[in-house]
C-alpha positions in Angstrom: 144.7 139.0 -0.5 144.4 140.4 -4.1 142.9 137.1 -5.2 140.3 137.3 -2.3 139.5 141.0 -3.2 139.2 140.3 -6.9 136.8 137.2 -6.3 134.5 139.4 -4.1 134.6 142.1 -6.6 133.8 139.7 -9.5 130.9 138.2 -7.5 129.6 141.7 -6.7 129.8 142.5 -10.5 128.3 139.4 -11.7 125.4 139.7 -9.3 124.6 143.2 -10.2 124.9 142.5 -14.0 122.7 139.5 -13.6 120.1 141.4 -11.7 120.0 144.4 -13.9 119.8 142.0 -16.9 116.5 140.5 -15.7 114.9 143.7 -16.3 112.3 145.5 -13.9 109.0 145.1 -15.8 107.4 142.1 -14.0 106.9 143.6 -10.4 104.3 142.8 -7.6 104.6 143.9 -4.2 108.1 144.7 -2.7 109.7 142.2 -0.4 111.1 143.5 2.9 115.0 143.2 3.5 116.2 140.6 5.9 116.7 141.8 9.3 120.2 142.8 10.3 122.0 140.2 12.3 124.8 142.3 13.8 124.5 144.2 16.9 124.1 147.8 17.0 127.5 148.5 18.1 129.0 146.8 15.0 130.4 148.5 11.9 127.6 148.1 9.4 126.1 149.2 6.0 124.9 152.7 7.4 128.4 153.2 9.1 130.0 152.5 5.4 127.7 154.9 3.8 128.5 157.6 6.4 132.1 157.1 5.8 131.6 157.5 2.0 129.4 160.6 2.4 131.8 162.2 5.0 134.9 161.5 2.6 132.9 163.1 -0.3 132.1 166.1 1.6 135.7 166.5 3.1 137.0 166.1 -0.3 135.0 169.2 -1.5 133.0 167.3 -3.9 129.2 167.6 -4.6 127.1 164.9 -3.5 127.3 161.8 -5.7 125.2 158.6 -5.8 125.8 156.8 -2.6 123.3 154.0 -2.5 122.9 150.7 -0.5 121.9 147.4 -1.7 121.0 146.3 -5.3 118.8 148.4 -7.6 116.1 145.6 -7.6 116.6 144.1 -4.4 113.2 145.2 -3.0 111.2 143.7 -5.8 109.2 140.6 -6.3 108.3 138.9 -9.6 105.2 137.8 -11.4 104.0 134.1 -11.9 105.6 134.1 -15.4 109.0 134.9 -14.2 111.7 132.3 -14.8 113.2 130.2 -12.0 116.8 131.8 -12.6 115.3 135.4 -12.2 113.6 134.4 -9.0 116.9 133.0 -7.6 118.8 136.0 -8.7 116.4 138.4 -7.1 116.3 136.4 -3.9 120.1 136.4 -3.9 120.2 140.2 -4.5 117.6 140.8 -1.6 119.8 138.7 0.9 123.0 140.4 -0.1 121.6 144.0 -0.2 122.4 144.7 3.4 125.9 143.9 2.7 126.5 146.5 -0.1 127.2 150.1 -0.5 127.9 151.8 -3.7 129.2 155.2 -4.8 129.9 157.0 -8.0 130.3 160.6 -8.9 127.4 162.3 -10.8 127.3 161.6 -14.6 130.2 159.3 -14.7 128.5 157.0 -17.3 128.4 159.8 -20.1 131.0 160.6 -22.5 133.9 162.8 -21.4 136.9 164.4 -22.8 140.4 163.6 -21.6 140.4 166.5 -19.3 137.1 165.5 -17.7 138.5 162.0 -17.3 141.5 163.3 -15.3 139.3 165.4 -13.2 137.0 162.5 -12.4 140.0 160.4 -11.4 141.2 163.2 -9.2 137.9 163.3 -7.4 138.0 159.5 -6.8 141.8 159.9 -5.4 140.4 162.6 -3.1 137.6 160.5 -1.7 140.1 157.5 -1.2 142.5 159.7 0.6 139.6 160.9 3.0 138.6 157.3 3.6 142.1 156.6 4.8 141.7 159.5 7.2 138.6 157.7 8.5 140.3 154.4 9.1 140.1 152.6 5.8 143.5 150.8 5.1 144.7 150.0 1.8 145.0 146.2 1.3 147.3 146.0 -1.7 149.2 148.7 -3.7 146.8 150.2 -6.2 147.2 149.0 -9.9 146.9 150.8 -13.1 146.9 149.1 -16.5 146.4 149.8 -20.1 143.1 148.7 -21.6 142.9 148.4 -25.5 144.7 150.9 -27.7 143.9 154.1 -25.6 142.4 153.2 -22.3 143.4 152.6 -18.6 142.0 150.8 -15.8 142.9 151.8 -12.2 142.0 149.4 -9.4 142.3 150.1 -5.5 141.1 148.1 -2.5 140.7 149.2 1.2 139.3 147.4 4.3 137.8 148.3 7.5 136.1 146.3 10.2 135.1 143.3 7.9 134.2 145.4 4.9 136.2 145.5 1.6 135.9 148.6 -0.7 136.9 148.2 -4.3 137.5 151.5 -6.1 137.8 151.6 -9.9 138.4 154.2 -12.6 138.0 153.1 -16.2 139.0 155.5 -18.9 138.3 154.9 -22.5 138.3 157.2 -25.5 134.4 157.6 -25.5 133.7 156.2 -22.1 134.7 157.2 -18.4 133.5 155.9 -15.2 134.7 156.0 -11.5 132.9 153.9 -8.8 133.5 152.4 -5.4 131.8 149.2 -4.1 132.0 148.3 -0.5 131.0 144.8 0.5 130.8 142.8 3.8 133.2 140.1 3.6 131.2 137.5 5.7 128.2 137.9 3.4 130.0 137.1 0.3 131.8 134.3 1.9 128.6 132.4 2.3 127.6 132.4 -1.3 127.1 128.7 -2.2 128.7 127.0 -5.3 125.2 126.9 -6.8 124.7 130.6 -6.4 128.2 131.3 -7.8 127.3 129.1 -10.8 124.0 131.0 -11.2 125.6 134.4 -11.3 128.5 133.5 -13.5 126.4 131.8 -16.2 
């Protein structure tokens, strides 16, 4: 199970990184997201976002950045755009209904050790509240040293076809917590060609 979770996590990270790397300068009209294929009664993107928002509120935290989809998923490209960028944006648009992202405010700035510990505590609180809402831990959480004075914490949870990967990275001059929920069935349909595209 850990292997599957890590593959999905790497795929999400690679797609986000590749899409962001293309930049956002060449933009024409926005393209509409694909229509949802699941029934109204199914557990979907909005339900995941609701769970995250409720967990944040129950943990007593200020509202963070809970977002759906990819940052550039609603953009099209100019005639001079490379073929790779076109394919990446098309892939991100297709996968956008299958992603929910959360991070506390300002976790991308520099923090002292005490701040890092507090940010980690906030993440732990949110994860505990998600368990209350029916999210089940798929594997024991892991924490490992990174470099000379850093740590990386990883935890994975699952609910009704969605996998949530939580991560806290703490380095001497950089700290970040985040959680990315992905719909398993969407990422299972990524082709070998698309996987190669996002891993290049």
